[in-house]
C-alpha positions in Angstrom: 0.0 0.0 0.0 2.8 2.4 0.9 4.7 1.8 -2.3 1.4 2.4 -4.3 0.9 5.7 -2.4 4.5 6.8 -3.1 4.1 5.9 -6.8 0.9 7.8 -7.1 2.3 10.9 -5.3 5.5 11.0 -7.4 4.1 9.8 -10.7 3.6 13.3 -12.1 5.5 16.2 -10.5 3.3 18.7 -12.3 0.2 17.7 -10.3 -0.7 19.4 -7.0 -0.2 17.4 -3.8 -2.9 18.2 -1.2 -0.6 17.0 1.6 2.3 19.1 0.3 0.1 22.2 -0.3 -1.4 22.0 3.2 2.0 21.6 4.7 3.3 24.7 2.8 0.3 26.7 3.9 0.7 25.6 7.5 4.3 26.6 7.5 3.5 30.0 6.0 0.8 30.5 8.7 3.3 29.6 11.4 5.9 31.9 10.0 3.3 34.7 10.0 2.3 33.9 13.6 6.0 33.8 14.5 6.6 37.2 13.0 3.5 38.7 14.7 4.7 37.1 18.0 8.1 38.7 17.5 6.5 42.1 17.0 4.2 41.9 19.9 6.9 40.6 22.2 9.2 43.4 21.2 6.6 46.1 21.9 5.6 44.4 25.2 9.3 44.2 26.3 9.9 47.8 25.3 6.9 49.0 27.4 8.0 46.9 30.4 11.5 48.1 30.2 10.4 51.8 30.3 8.1 51.1 33.3 11.0 49.3 35.2 13.4 52.2 34.3 10.9 54.9 35.5 10.4 53.0 38.8 14.1 52.6 39.3 14.7 56.2 38.6 12.2 57.3 41.2 13.7 54.8 43.8 17.2 56.0 43.1 16.2 59.6 43.4 14.5 59.0 46.8 17.5 57.1 48.1 19.9 59.9 47.0 17.7 62.5 48.8 17.8 60.5 52.1 21.5 59.9 51.9 22.4 63.5 51.1 20.3 65.3 53.7 22.7 65.2 56.6 26.0 65.8 54.6 24.4 68.8 53.0 23.0 70.1 56.3 26.5 69.8 57.8 28.1 71.3 54.7 30.3 68.1 54.5 31.3 68.4 50.9 33.7 65.4 51.1 30.9 63.1 52.1 28.7 64.6 49.4 31.3 64.0 46.7 32.0 60.5 48.0 28.3 59.7 47.7 28.2 61.2 44.3 31.1 59.1 43.1 29.5 56.0 44.4 26.2 56.6 42.6 27.7 57.9 39.4 29.5 54.5 38.9 26.0 52.9 38.3 25.5 52.3 34.6 21.9 53.3 35.1 22.9 57.0 35.7 24.3 58.8 32.7 24.9 62.2 34.5 24.6 63.2 38.2 24.6 66.7 39.6 24.5 67.5 43.4 24.2 71.1 44.6 24.1 72.8 48.1 22.8 76.2 48.9 26.2 77.6 48.1 26.5 75.9 44.7 27.4 72.6 42.9 29.2 70.2 45.1 29.5 67.3 42.8 28.9 66.8 39.1 29.7 63.7 37.1 30.0 63.7 33.3 29.1 61.1 30.7 30.9 60.4 27.5 30.1 62.8 24.7 27.2 61.7 22.6 25.7 59.4 25.2 21.9 59.4 24.5 19.7 60.4 27.5 16.3 58.9 27.8 14.9 60.9 30.9 16.0 63.1 33.8 14.9 63.3 37.5 15.4 66.3 39.8 14.4 67.0 43.4 15.0 69.6 46.2 16.5 68.2 49.4 15.0 69.4 52.7 16.1 68.7 56.2 14.1 69.9 59.2 11.9 71.8 56.8 14.9 73.6 55.5 16.1 73.4 51.9 19.7 72.2 52.1 20.3 71.4 48.4 19.2 69.6 45.3 20.0 66.5 43.2 19.5 66.0 39.5 20.5 63.0 37.3 19.9 61.7 33.8 19.2 58.0 32.8 21.0 56.5 29.7 19.1 54.7 26.9 21.5 51.8 27.2 19.9 50.7 30.4 16.5 50.6 28.7 17.9 48.6 25.7 19.4 46.0 28.1 16.1 45.7 29.9 14.3 45.4 26.5 16.6 42.6 25.4 16.2 40.6 28.5 12.4 40.9 28.4 12.3 40.2 24.6 14.5 37.1 25.1 12.1 35.7 27.7 9.1 36.4 25.5 10.7 34.8 22.4 11.6 31.6 24.3 8.1 31.3 25.4 6.7 32.0 21.9 9.1 29.5 20.3 8.0 26.8 22.7 4.4 27.6 21.9 4.9 27.6 18.1 6.8 24.3 18.2 3.9 22.8 20.1 1.5 24.2 17.6 3.6 22.9 14.7 3.8 19.4 16.2 0.0 19.5 16.7 -0.5 20.5 13.0 1.8 17.8 11.7 0.0 15.1 13.8 -3.3 16.5 12.6 -2.2 16.5 9.0 -1.0 12.9 9.3 -4.2 11.8 10.9 -6.8 13.8 9.1 -5.2 14.4 5.6 -2.4 11.9 4.8 -4.1 8.8 6.2 -7.4 9.4 4.4 -5.7 10.2 1.1 -3.5 7.0 1.5 -6.6 5.1 2.3 -8.4 6.4 -0.8 -5.3 5.8 -3.0 -5.1 2.2 -1.7 -8.8 1.7 -2.7 -8.1 3.0 -6.2 -5.0 0.8 -6.4 -7.1 -2.2 -5.5 -9.7 -1.3 -8.1 -7.0 -0.9 -10.8 -5.7 -4.4 -9.8 -9.0 -6.0 -10.7 -11.2 -5.6 -7.6 -14.1 -3.5 -9.0 -16.3 -4.2 -5.8 -14.0 -2.2 -3.4 -16.1 1.0 -3.7 -19.3 -0.9 -3.1 -18.2 -1.7 0.5 -18.3 1.9 1.5 -15.7 4.2 3.1 -14.6 4.5 6.7 -14.5 8.3 6.2 -17.9 9.9 5.9 -16.5 12.7 3.6 -15.4 10.0 1.0 -18.7 8.2 0.9 -20.3 10.4 -1.8 -17.2 9.9 -3.9 -17.2 6.2 -3.2 -20.8 6.0 -4.3 -20.0 7.8 -7.6 -16.9 5.6 -8.2 -19.0 2.5 -7.5 -21.5 3.5 -10.2 -18.7 4.4 -12.5 -17.0 1.0 -11.8 -20.2 -0.9 -12.6 -20.6 1.0 -15.9 -17.0 0.5 -16.9 -17.3 -3.2 -16.0 -20.4 -3.5 -18.2 -18.6 -1.6 -21.1 -15.5 -3.8 -20.8 -17.7 -6.9 -21.1 -19.4 -5.5 -24.1 -16.0 -4.7 -25.6 -14.8 -8.2 -24.9 -17.8 -9.6 -26.7 -17.4 -7.3 -29.6 -13.7 -8.1 -29.7 -14.4 -11.8 -29.9 -16.8 -11.2 -32.8 -14.2 -9.0 -34.5 -11.5 -11.6 -33.9 -13.6 -14.3 -35.6 -14.4 -12.0 -38.5 -10.7 -11.0 -38.9 -9.7 -14.7 -38.8 -12.2 -15.6 -41.4 -11.2 -12.6 -43.6 -7.6 -13.3 -43.1 -8.1 -16.9 -44.2 -10.0 -15.7 -47.3 -7.3 -13.1 -48.1 -4.6 -15.8 -47.7 -6.5 -18.1 -50.0 -6.9 -15.3 -52.5 -3.3 -14.3 -52.3 -2.1 -17.8 -52.7 -4.4 -18.3 -55.7 -3.1 -15.1 -57.3 0.5 -16.0 -56.5 -0.1 -19.5 -58.0 -1.5 -17.9 -61.1 1.4 -15.5 -61.3 4.0 -18.2 -60.7 2.5 -20.5 -63.4 2.8 -17.7 -66.0 5.6 -17.9 -68.5 5.9 -14.2 -68.5 8.0 -12.3 -66.0 6.0 -10.6 -63.3 7.5 -8.2 -60.8 5.8 -5.7 -58.4 7.6 -2.7 -57.0 6.5 -0.1 -54.3 6.8 3.7 -54.8 10.5 3.6 -53.9 11.4 0.8 -56.3 11.7 -1.9 -53.7 10.6 -5.4 -54.8 7.4 -6.7 -53.2 6.7 -9.6 -55.5 8.9 -11.7 -57.8 7.3 -14.6 -59.6 8.8 -18.0 -60.4 9.6 -17.1 -64.0 11.8 -14.3 -62.7 13.5 -16.7 -60.3 14.2 -19.2 -63.1 15.6 -16.4 -65.4 17.8 -14.6 -62.9 18.8 -17.3 -60.4 17.7 -15.1 -57.5 14.9 -16.4 -55.2 12.0 -14.2 -54.0 13.4 -14.2 -50.5 16.8 -12.9 -51.9 15.2 -9.8 -53.3 12.1 -9.0 -51.3 12.3 -5.4 -50.0 15.5 -4.7 -52.0 15.7 -1.8 -54.6 15.6 -3.4 -58.1 18.5 -1.2 -59.3 21.0 -2.7 -56.8 20.7 -6.3 -58.1 19.0 -6.6 -61.5 19.7 -3.4 -63.5 23.2 -2.9 -65.2 24.8 0.3 -64.0 24.9 1.9 -67.5 21.1 1.7 -67.9 20.0 2.5 -64.4 19.4 6.1 -65.1 17.1 5.4 -68.0 15.2 2.7 -66.1 14.8 5.0 -63.1 13.3 7.6 -65.5 10.8 5.1 -66.8 9.9 4.2 -63.2 9.5 7.9 -62.2 7.1 8.5 -65.1 5.0 5.6 -63.8 5.0 7.0 -60.2 4.1 10.5 -61.5 1.0 9.1 -63.2 2.2 8.6 -66.8 1.1 5.0 -67.3 0.9 2.5 -68.7 4.1 2.4 -70.7 6.4 0.0 -72.5 10.2 -0.3 -72.2 13.1 -2.6 -73.1 16.1 -3.0 -70.9 18.7 -5.5 -69.8 18.6 -7.6 -66.5 21.6 -9.0 -64.8 21.4 -12.6 -63.6 23.1 -14.0 -60.5 25.9 -15.3 -62.8 26.4 -11.9 -64.4 24.7 -12.9 -67.7 22.7 -10.1 -69.4 19.2 -10.8 -70.6 17.1 -8.3 -72.6 13.5 -7.9 -71.4 10.5 -6.3 -73.1 8.3 -4.8 -70.4 4.7 -3.7 -70.3 4.2 -1.6 -67.1 1.1 -0.5 -65.2 0.3 0.7 -61.7 -2.0 0.1 -58.7 -3.6 3.1 -57.1 -4.6 3.6 -53.4 -7.9 5.2 -52.2 -6.4 8.7 -52.8 -5.6 7.8 -56.4 -1.9 7.9 -55.7 0.4 5.3 -57.2 1.1 2.6 -54.5 2.6 -0.2 -56.6 4.1 -0.6 -60.0 3.3 -3.9 -61.8 5.5 -5.0 -64.7 5.1 -8.0 -67.0 7.9 -8.8 -69.3 9.1 -11.3 -71.9 12.7 -12.4 -72.4 13.6 -11.3 -75.9 17.3 -12.1 -75.7 17.1 -15.0 -78.1 14.8 -13.2 -80.5 17.1 -10.2 -80.7 20.0 -12.5 -81.2 18.2 -14.3 -84.0 17.2 -11.0 -85.6 20.8 -9.8 -85.4 22.0 -13.1 -86.9 19.4 -12.8 -89.6 20.3 -9.2 -90.3 24.0 -10.3 -90.5 23.1 -13.1 -92.9 21.0 -10.8 -95.1 23.8 -8.2 -95.1 26.3 -10.9 -96.0 24.1 -12.2 -98.8 23.5 -8.7 -100.1 27.3 -8.1 -99.9 28.0 -11.4 -101.7 25.4 -10.5 -104.4 27.0 -7.1 -104.7 30.5 -8.5 -104.8 29.4 -11.0 -107.5 28.0 -8.2 -109.5 31.1 -6.1 -108.9 33.2 -9.1 -109.8 31.5 -9.6 -113.1 31.7 -5.9 -113.9 35.3 -5.8 -112.8 36.3 -8.8 -114.9 34.6 -7.3 -118.0 36.1 -3.9 -117.4 39.6 -5.2 -116.6 39.5 -7.3 -119.8 38.2 -4.5 -121.9 40.5 -1.9 -120.5 43.8 -3.7 -120.0 44.1 -4.4 -123.8 43.8 -0.8 -124.8 46.0 0.3 -121.9 48.6 -2.2 -123.1 48.5 -0.7 -126.5 48.8 2.8 -125.0 51.7 1.7 -122.8 53.5 0.2 -125.9 52.8 3.4 -127.9 54.3 5.5 -125.1 57.4 3.3 -125.0 57.9 3.6 -128.8 57.3 7.3 -128.8 59.9 7.8 -126.0 62.4 5.8 -128.1 61.5 7.6 -131.3 61.5 11.1 -129.7 64.6 10.5 -127.6 66.0 13.8 -128.8 62.8 15.8 -128.5 62.7 18.8 -126.1 61.8 18.5 -122.4 58.1 19.4 -122.8 57.5 16.4 -125.0 59.1 14.0 -122.4 57.1 15.6 -119.5 53.9 14.9 -121.5 54.9 11.4 -122.2 55.7 10.8 -118.5 52.3 12.2 -117.6 50.7 9.8 -120.0 52.7 6.9 -118.5 51.6 7.8 -114.9 48.0 8.0 -116.0 48.2 4.5 -117.6 49.9 3.2 -114.3 47.1 4.8 -112.2 44.4 3.2 -114.4 46.2 -0.2 -114.1 46.3 0.2 -110.2 42.6 1.0 -110.2 41.9 -2.1 -112.2 44.1 -4.1 -109.8 42.2 -2.6 -106.7 38.9 -3.6 -108.3 40.2 -7.1 -108.9 41.6 -7.4 -105.4 38.3 -6.2 -103.8 36.1 -8.4 -105.9 38.1 -11.6 -105.6 37.6 -14.1 -102.7 40.7 -16.2 -103.4 41.7 -19.1 -101.2 44.4 -18.1 -98.6 47.7 -19.8 -99.0 49.5 -19.4 -95.7 53.1 -20.2 -95.1 55.1 -20.2 -91.8 56.6 -16.8 -91.3 58.7 -15.0 -88.7 56.2 -12.1 -88.6 58.5 -9.4 -87.1 61.3 -10.0 -89.7 58.9 -10.3 -92.6 57.0 -7.1 -91.7 60.2 -5.1 -91.3 61.4 -6.3 -94.8 58.1 -5.4 -96.4 58.0 -1.9 -95.0 61.7 -1.1 -95.5 61.6 -2.0 -99.2 58.9 0.7 -99.8 60.0 4.0 -101.2 60.3 6.4 -98.2 60.3 10.2 -98.7 63.1 12.1 -97.0 60.6 13.8 -94.7 59.2 10.5 -93.4 60.8 8.7 -90.4 59.9 5.0 -90.1 60.0 3.4 -86.7 59.5 -0.4 -86.4 59.6 -2.3 -83.1 58.8 -6.0 -82.9 57.3 -7.4 -79.7 56.6 -11.0 -80.8 60.1 -12.4 -80.0 60.4 -14.5 -83.2 56.7 -15.6 -83.3 55.9 -17.7 -86.4 52.7 -16.8 -88.1 51.0 -18.8 -90.9 49.9 -16.1 -93.4 49.4 -15.5 -97.1 52.4 -13.3 -98.0 50.8 -11.6 -101.1 47.5 -10.8 -99.3 49.0 -9.5 -96.1 51.7 -7.6 -98.0 48.9 -5.8 -99.8 47.4 -4.8 -96.4 50.6 -3.1 -95.2 51.5 -1.6 -98.5 48.1 -0.1 -98.7 48.3 1.3 -95.1 51.8 2.7 -95.8 50.8 4.4 -99.0 47.7 5.9 -97.5 49.8 7.3 -94.6 52.5 8.7 -96.9 49.8 10.3 -99.2 48.0 11.9 -96.3 51.2 13.3 -94.7 52.4 14.5 -98.2 49.4 16.9 -98.4 50.6 18.5 -95.2 54.2 18.4 -96.1 53.6 20.3 -99.3 52.3 23.2 -97.2 55.2 23.0 -94.8 58.3 21.4 -96.4 60.4 21.8 -93.2 58.2 19.5 -91.2 59.1 15.9 -90.4 56.5 13.1 -90.1 56.6 9.7 -88.3 55.2 6.3 -89.1 55.4 3.9 -86.1 54.7 0.2 -86.4 54.7 -2.0 -83.3 53.7 -5.7 -82.8 52.6 -7.4 -79.6 50.8 -10.3 -78.1 47.1 -9.9 -77.4 44.4 -12.2 -76.1 44.3 -15.3 -78.5 45.8 -13.0 -81.2 48.8 -11.0 -82.3 48.3 -7.3 -82.7 49.9 -4.8 -85.1 49.7 -1.1 -84.3 50.3 1.2 -87.3 50.3 4.9 -86.5 51.2 8.1 -88.4 51.5 11.8 -87.4 49.5 13.1 -90.4 46.4 15.3 -90.5 44.1 12.7 -89.2 40.5 11.9 -90.2 37.6 14.0 -89.3 35.1 12.4 -86.9 32.2 12.5 -89.3 34.2 10.5 -91.9 35.8 7.9 -89.6 32.8 5.5 -90.0 32.9 5.8 -93.8 36.5 4.9 -94.6 35.6 1.2 -95.0 32.7 1.9 -97.4 33.5 0.8 -101.0 34.1 3.7 -103.5 34.4 6.3 -100.7 37.5 8.4 -101.0 38.7 11.8 -99.9 41.4 11.9 -102.6 41.1 13.6 -106.0 42.1 10.4 -107.7 41.4 6.8 -106.7 38.2 4.8 -106.3 38.1 4.3 -102.5 38.8 0.6 -102.5 42.0 0.5 -100.5 40.7 0.3 -96.9 37.7 -1.9 -97.9 40.2 -4.3 -99.5 42.3 -4.3 -96.4 39.3 -5.1 -94.2 38.2 -7.9 -96.5 41.7 -9.5 -96.4 42.0 -9.3 -92.6 38.5 -10.8 -92.1 39.2 -13.6 -94.6 42.4 -14.3 -92.6 40.4 -14.5 -89.4 41.5 -11.2 -88.0 40.2 -7.6 -88.1 41.0 -3.9 -88.2 40.0 -0.9 -86.2 40.8 2.8 -87.0 41.0 5.7 -84.6 42.0 9.2 -85.4 42.5 12.7 -83.9 42.3 15.5 -86.4 45.6 17.4 -86.5 47.5 14.7 -84.6 47.4 11.6 -86.8 45.7 8.3 -87.3 46.2 4.9 -85.5 45.3 1.6 -87.0 45.0 -1.6 -84.9 45.1 -5.0 -86.7 45.0 -8.5 -85.3 45.5 -12.1 -86.5 44.4 -15.1 -84.5 47.0 -17.2 -82.7 45.5 -20.4 -84.1 47.8 -19.6 -87.0 50.8 -18.9 -84.8 53.5 -21.1 -83.3 56.8 -20.5 -81.6 60.0 -20.3 -83.7 61.7 -23.7 -83.8 65.1 -23.7 -82.2 68.1 -24.1 -84.6 
């Protein structure tokens, strides 16, 4: 009971405690009474001190008169002075003056500034004859001492009285305030512990009985309401159980339908966290539903490079732009990429706000791959048909043009011999004709090389040594510096000498021709051609770079197109022929260029045609 009382009293410090309030008021009342007692005691002590002092002054004056009669009658001044000295030593008398009929016989002085409260003066008679007079003044210090003594006595009595009253008040508070309150608190505690009938038994304190009657009625009402709530709660529990079972069956049915679908089904909340993930998604990705539930979809399934676009599609759905369609890649647990075609929609809450995003998708990876393969086959067939047509035209043109060109070449030769002594202008024109015939012959040769698909005839070759020999035998202008560094360490490559030679001669001539255009504008400039070989992954690589003018970015993708050329002369078959040869040899070519700095060509040949150089 005591602990319950203490808990109730200290539970909330902001509440008012009756016991504490009464104690404070009682203490304030006692302090007021004590102050009043001090004031009254002081006034009473002061009045008593003044009365005592007046009585003593009168007694002292009468005594002096009796003592001084005879000495003054006998004119015995010595005795008068002795008596005066004796009486002046009393603290009560501040100043004493004794006079005879002839004048002052004795006069005592007090310190300067000593306050005087009252004076007394009387004529002395002896045998009905006036023999002198006496006069004295009383100091206030004597009154103050009397006041202090009286005040101390009154205060001690008042303190005893107040302590007695205080003890009585405390006992009364304990009996008539604290105990009833604790009794009431105990009854309330019993009620809170499940004893609703405590108030029906009545109160031992008559003042609490109306309150107990009210609390008893309230307790009965609350008990009735609690029972009603229990009955209602049981009904609700049964309904909730039945509804939960129905919802569980419905959810399991929907999940079973979703899981049996071949399509991918995924449900996301507004923040992109996965809330459902059907079996088709599990089979495709290798992740289970438990692995990804509650996880943001971007952290596990979306490749980093497409996350921004997928998040934008998701944001459009959340903002109300639905339904929509989208294609993006998914990452499987093994790191494989699968392309999914999605159809997206949303579920709205009661406020018509997007709550969930529902996406159904189909894996189109194989379809896209088949479409790409079909497109490649169609492109290859179109290229083959085009090449066949070009081959037929080339064969006809080369046959029809080479015979006249041979005649022209022979005619130029005969004219040069016949006109050996002609002037220089004639010889320059003949040389121009000869260069034109050679250019036409090279064009025919390029056409034949581009249109032919001859069988490769590889032979074992020390590639670094062979490549150095091919490049160094080419005509090199004095303004070109050729740098060759082999990194294959004697690697043997099986390659067709004629076809691969054609590749590097073509690259070399293209580089020299491009740099010559710049050199003609600045004859003091030097240019570099750098060739380096190295081992790659399952291939050998050849890096061929020049410091020429470079190729503009908008033209870099067109350099492999047949008949495309930036030169005034030529038919644009050099680089297309190089690519055809490299691809027929199982390799490839890539070109990168920076305008103003030069062009870099990367070629590679597979190592399946390579073997180490035999010792000896």
